[in-house]
C-alpha positions, -999 to 999 in steps of 0.1 A, spaced: 0 0 0 11 35 -7 22 53 25 17 89 12 15 115 24 -12 124 -2 -15 160 -12 -36 181 -36 -17 194 -67 -35 223 -84 -31 229 -121 -4 256 -126 -10 264 -162 -48 259 -168 -41 229 -190 -34 201 -165 -61 184 -143 -63 186 -106 -42 158 -90 -41 139 -57 -5 127 -55 16 107 -31 51 115 -19 58 78 -13 88 75 -36 83 37 -40 52 43 -62 49 80 -72 12 78 -77 -8 106 -92 -46 103 -93 -61 127 -119 -95 141 -108 -119 149 -136 -156 150 -137 -186 172 -135 -179 198 -108 -196 232 -104 -163 250 -104 -126 247 -95 -134 254 -58 -157 224 -57 -131 203 -74 -104 215 -50 -126 206 -20 -132 171 -34 -94 166 -39 -88 178 -3 -114 153 10 -98 125 -11 -63 133 1 -75 134 37 -93 101 33 -62 84 18 -40 98 45 -62 86 72 -63 51 56 -25 49 58 -26 54 95 -49 25 103 -41 -11 107 -56 -21 73 -34 -45 55 -41 -48 18 -30 -78 -2 -13 -70 -35 -33 -74 -66 -22 -105 -86 
């Protein structure tokens, strides 16, 4: 499992999507967040919720088996 920490990465040039990314250098995961949002503020809030949820999951005792 990716250890994070997960963070929100806002588009810096208006061309890239919002991203929830991990600083776990073993995986370097970026989750691109697209969809029907009212505006960028709603998309940012969703990304912040997703990052917080992923960060809280890495502090629990959940042990995931690797996908085969």
